C-alpha positions as CSV (number, residue, x, y, z in Angstrom):
1,M,110.0,180.9,208.2
2,M,114.0,180.9,208.8
3,L,113.8,183.9,211.2
4,E,111.3,181.8,213.3
5,A,114.1,179.3,213.3
6,L,116.8,181.6,214.0
7,K,114.9,183.0,217.2
8,H,114.2,179.3,218.2
9,I,118.0,178.5,217.9
10,A,118.9,181.8,220.0
11,A,116.5,181.6,222.4
12,A,118.0,176.9,222.7
13,L,121.8,178.6,224.0
14,K,120.3,181.2,226.2
15,L,118.7,178.4,227.9
16,L,121.9,176.1,227.7
17,K,124.1,178.9,229.0
18,Q,122.1,179.7,231.5
19,A,122.1,175.6,232.3
20,K,125.9,175.3,232.1
21,R,126.3,178.3,234.1
22,R,123.8,176.3,236.9
23,G,126.2,173.6,237.0
24,V,124.5,171.1,234.2
25,D,125.7,168.9,232.2
26,V,125.2,170.5,228.6
27,K,127.7,167.7,226.6
28,P,125.1,165.2,225.8
29,V,122.6,167.8,224.2
30,R,125.7,169.7,221.7
31,P,124.7,166.5,219.1
32,L,121.0,168.4,219.0
33,V,123.0,171.2,218.5
34,K,124.9,170.6,215.8
35,Q,121.6,168.5,214.6
36,C,120.4,172.5,215.0
37,T,122.5,173.9,212.9
38,Q,122.9,170.8,210.0
39,A,119.0,171.7,210.0
40,L,119.4,175.3,209.1
41,K,121.9,174.7,206.4
42,S,119.7,172.4,204.7
43,K,116.6,175.2,205.1
44,D,114.8,172.5,207.5
45,Y,113.1,175.2,209.1
46,A,110.3,173.6,210.9
47,A,113.4,170.3,211.9
48,A,115.4,173.4,213.5
49,I,112.6,174.8,215.8
50,R,112.0,171.1,216.4
51,F,115.5,170.1,217.8
52,A,115.5,174.0,219.5
53,D,112.7,172.9,221.5
54,E,114.6,169.1,222.4
55,V,117.7,171.5,223.5
56,A,115.4,174.1,225.5
57,R,113.3,171.3,227.0
58,Y,116.9,169.6,228.0
59,A,118.2,173.4,229.9
60,G,115.1,173.1,231.9
61,G,112.8,175.4,229.4
62,D,109.7,174.1,228.2
63,S,110.6,175.1,224.6
64,A,112.6,178.2,223.0
65,A,108.8,179.1,221.4
66,G,108.2,181.3,224.4
67,M,111.5,183.5,224.5
68,P,112.0,186.7,224.2
């Protein structure tokens, strides 16, 4: 489950970086990125995945699940 959470977070951060390049204001989603990290450190992998998917949706993706 930890590996899956890491994949989701990495994909969400990639989408967020792409959104920033397109001129999207990413400041509002920074607290969610922090929550991803905190959930991962707490070994709450389901929450980390949920937060990562929220970040991905904000960045213009459906979720981080479909990312390679």
